[in-house]
C-alpha positions in Angstrom: 0.0 0.0 0.0 1.4 3.4 -1.0 0.8 6.3 1.3 0.4 9.6 -0.6 2.8 12.3 0.3 0.9 15.2 1.9 0.9 18.4 -0.2 3.3 21.1 1.0 1.6 24.5 1.1 3.3 27.0 -1.2 3.9 30.5 0.1 1.7 33.2 -1.4 3.4 36.3 -2.3 1.4 39.6 -2.5 2.5 43.1 -3.2 3.2 45.0 0.0 2.5 48.7 0.1 4.8 51.2 1.7 3.1 54.3 3.1 5.4 57.2 3.8 3.7 60.0 5.7 5.1 63.5 5.7 5.8 64.7 9.3 3.7 67.6 10.4 5.8 70.0 12.5 2.8 72.4 13.1 0.8 72.3 16.3 -2.4 74.3 16.6 -4.5 75.1 19.7 -7.3 77.4 20.8 -8.5 78.5 24.2 -11.7 80.4 25.0 -13.2 81.8 28.2 -16.5 83.7 28.9 -17.7 85.2 32.1 -20.9 86.9 33.2 -20.9 88.5 36.7 -23.1 90.6 38.9 -21.9 92.6 41.9 -24.3 94.0 44.4 -23.4 96.4 47.3 -26.0 97.1 49.8 -26.3 100.5 51.6 -25.2 98.8 54.8 -21.8 97.8 53.4 -19.5 100.2 55.2 -16.6 100.0 52.7 -18.8 101.3 49.8 -18.7 100.3 46.2 -20.8 100.3 43.1 -23.2 97.6 42.1 -22.4 96.5 38.5 -22.6 93.9 35.8 -19.5 92.7 34.0 -19.0 90.6 30.9 -15.7 89.2 29.7 -14.6 87.1 26.7 -11.2 85.8 25.6 -9.9 83.8 22.7 -6.3 82.7 22.5 -5.1 81.1 19.2 -1.7 79.5 18.8 0.1 78.1 15.8 3.6 76.7 16.6 6.2 75.2 14.3 9.1 73.0 15.5 11.0 70.7 13.2 12.9 69.2 16.2 16.1 70.2 14.7 17.0 73.9 14.1 13.9 75.9 13.5 11.1 77.1 15.8 8.3 79.5 14.9 5.8 80.4 17.5 2.6 82.5 16.9 0.0 83.6 19.3 -3.1 85.8 18.9 -4.8 87.1 22.0 -8.2 88.7 21.9 -9.9 89.9 25.1 -12.8 92.2 25.6 -14.7 93.0 28.8 -17.6 95.3 29.5 -18.8 96.9 32.7 -22.1 98.6 33.6 -22.6 100.7 36.7 -25.7 102.7 37.7 -23.5 105.7 38.7 -22.4 106.2 35.1 -25.2 108.2 33.4 -23.5 108.7 30.1 -22.5 105.2 29.1 -24.6 102.1 29.4 -21.5 100.0 29.0 -17.7 100.7 28.9 -14.7 98.5 28.6 -12.6 97.4 31.5 -10.5 94.9 29.4 -9.6 95.5 25.8 -6.7 93.6 24.1 -5.9 92.7 20.6 -2.3 91.3 20.5 -0.2 89.2 18.2 3.2 87.7 19.1 5.4 86.0 16.7 8.9 84.6 17.4 11.2 82.9 14.9 14.2 80.9 16.4 17.2 79.2 14.9 18.9 76.8 17.4 22.4 77.8 18.4 22.8 75.3 21.3 20.5 73.0 23.3 18.8 75.9 25.1 19.8 79.0 23.1 18.2 80.2 19.9 19.0 83.2 17.7 15.6 84.9 17.6 13.6 87.5 15.8 10.4 88.6 17.6 7.5 90.7 16.5 4.8 92.1 18.9 1.9 94.1 17.6 -1.1 95.2 19.7 -4.0 97.6 19.9 -7.6 97.4 21.2 -11.0 96.7 19.7 -13.1 99.7 20.8 -13.2 103.1 22.6 -11.7 103.6 26.0 -14.0 105.7 28.2 -14.3 107.0 31.8 -17.4 107.2 34.0 -19.5 110.3 33.3 -17.0 111.6 30.8 -17.8 112.0 27.1 -14.2 112.2 26.1 -12.6 109.3 24.2 -9.2 108.4 25.6 -8.3 105.5 23.3 -9.7 103.6 20.4 -8.9 100.9 17.7 -5.5 101.7 16.2 -5.2 104.6 18.7 -2.7 103.7 19.7 -1.2 100.8 17.7 2.2 99.6 18.9 4.7 97.4 16.9 7.9 96.1 18.4 10.6 94.2 16.3 13.6 92.8 18.0 16.6 90.7 17.2 18.7 88.8 19.8 18.9 85.5 21.7 16.2 83.4 23.3 16.8 81.0 26.2 14.3 78.1 26.5 13.4 76.9 29.9 11.4 73.7 30.7 11.2 71.3 33.7 11.6 67.6 33.3 7.8 66.9 33.3 7.1 70.0 31.1 4.7 71.4 33.7 6.6 74.6 33.7 7.8 76.1 30.4 8.9 79.5 29.2 11.7 81.5 27.7 13.8 84.5 28.4 14.5 86.9 25.4 17.6 89.1 25.3 17.5 91.6 22.4 20.3 94.1 22.1 18.5 95.7 19.1 14.9 96.6 19.2 12.7 98.9 17.1 9.5 100.5 18.4 6.8 102.0 16.2 3.7 103.7 17.4 0.7 104.9 15.3 -2.3 106.9 16.5 -5.2 107.0 14.0 -7.2 109.7 16.0 -4.9 112.7 15.6 -6.3 114.5 18.6 -5.0 111.6 20.8 -1.5 111.7 19.4 -0.1 114.0 22.1 -1.5 111.8 24.9 0.7 109.0 23.7 3.9 111.0 23.4 3.6 111.9 19.6 4.3 115.6 19.1 4.4 118.1 16.2 1.0 117.2 14.8 2.2 113.7 13.6 0.5 110.4 14.0 3.6 108.2 14.1 6.7 107.9 16.3 9.7 105.5 16.1 12.7 104.8 18.4 15.4 102.2 18.8 16.6 100.5 22.0 17.2 97.2 23.8 14.7 94.8 25.3 14.7 92.0 27.9 
């Protein structure tokens, strides 16, 4: 009796695909905050005060680039607006108590593990008019003033082992400041003289 030899399974070859993904060195984040508050002071409160309503909103947007080798590019846009209402102010239903529109950008080229050659740009103004209680005068406004600061120097990066505390120290021996006031009648209030709307100066920054 002849026992048949069992068949040996043959390996099956199939084309294998190789997927190469391009690394994404960008990191995006956003933070929002909103508050509504009411403060009431009774006539028996001996320290005094004004009953008021306050509203506050904040949006912080970040777009950071880091190729883990030599280049870092950090961007942050901060938008904050807060309004306050008091019964004692008969001229304004609401006026701002917080008003910020600020962009910060920093480009760094790594020199050592912690030190970067850096170029930094900070630009800021506000959204709306700055007012005082029972006063019709406008003390500030959108683009009144507008400030721009450009600086070149070195940036030292600080981070704990668990990254719970992070930050940087910027040393800029050369900095340029530019100021613009759109409302010409407010120019002298912000140190711009001679009927001009702009002022420039050079200095250093830490």
